[in-house]
C-alpha positions, 0 to 999 in steps of 0.5 A: 520586324516580327522577329524583333518584337517576338524576341522583346515580348520573350525578354521582358517577362524574364526581366520582370522575373529577374527583378522580383526575385528576392535578395539573398537572405542574410547568413542566419545562424543555426538553430541551437542543438535541441536538448536531449528528451528525457526518457519517462522513468517507468512507473513502480510495478503494481503490487499484486493482490493476493489472499490476505485472509481466509474463512475455512469450515467444515462439517461432521463434526462442525468447525471453522477457522477464520485465519488472518496473517498472524492469527486465527480464531478456531470455532468448534461446538465446544469452544472459541479459541484464539491461535497465535500462528503465521499464515505462509504461502507455499508453492503452486498457490496453496497456503499454510497456517500453523498456530496454537493458543498463547502458552499451549503449543500441544494444542496446535492447529495446522491447516493446508489451503489449496486452490480448487473447486469446494462445495459445502456438504451442508450448504447450497450455493456456488463452489468456494475456491479453495480446499482445506485440510486441517488437524487439530492438536495432532488429531485426525485430519478433517476437510472443509472449504474456504472463501479468501479476502483479497489484499494488496500482496504487502511483502512485495510492497516497496520499502520507504524511502524519504529521498524524492518525496514532495514538500506536500508529503508529510512522510519525508520527515519520517526519519526524524519522527518515527520514535515519536510516532511509535511512543504515541501509538504505544502510550497515548492511550488511543486505539491507534488504527492509524497516524494521519500526519506528524510534524515537528514543533518548537522546543524540541517537540513533535506532533503526532495525530492518531485516528482510532477505530471510530475515525476520532482524531487525537493529537499527541504531543512528544518531547523528542529528547525524553521521549515523553508525552506531554499532552493528548488532545481530541481534534476537531472535526474541521481541524485538518492539517495540510496533506493529512491523510496522504499517506496514512501510517499504519502500525504493523504490531497487530499484524499486517493490514488488508488493503485492497486499493491505493499504493502501500510502502513498508516502513523498516526504519533502523532495522529488518523488521517492518514497523508500519505501512504508508498507505496512499489511498488515491483510487480508494472509494 
């Protein structure tokens, strides 16, 4: 009798387990295959900072050279002379500038600038980072020291490409508006340091917004067919076009600008020469 009761005691939990077990699940279709995860597009490499201008000076006799990419100002006790020339990078981190007054090639100035500690013999202060050796009109070389103004290496900047530009970027229409921009920059009577935006208009016209050195802005209206400027009018301070200023179009006619922040693209429409630069100012103060 005890044996039978023990057997029943063992069977009851087993039956309970069998009754509580869930029914087999219905056939469930397998989940759809996961779409492959797109690899992130690598960001364009940052453009390096390089010396874009130099201020060199020497003593006994005194001289100084304020050098930019395509010109220099030579100062001596006797005169100040504007020089047309070219600043070029050489191997080993050195730079060369050769230039002459307009129409006077015989008065050429040649300068070699190399990295190295340099102390001004007539001034107290820390060492300057570059050593200069210059010759004026073929005379004996003179020595001096240089400080440098750093800027983005514009020669290494990517070339403008309208493809992929978002709708908010006015430069996506640059291929159609570049002639209007060039006409306004050259002939609108405004000393233009930047074009803040440009846009197509009705009746075959285009608008180009120019900015002068005092940050005043002017709208230049151009007939795209004839290239004739119809009107140039001052812009109110609170008048802002959508997306204006991002990017800025900077003319290349007076030499490459010195930019120390943001992103830059070279504009080379219809040829090998750089006609301007697009400057995206995010990250700039």
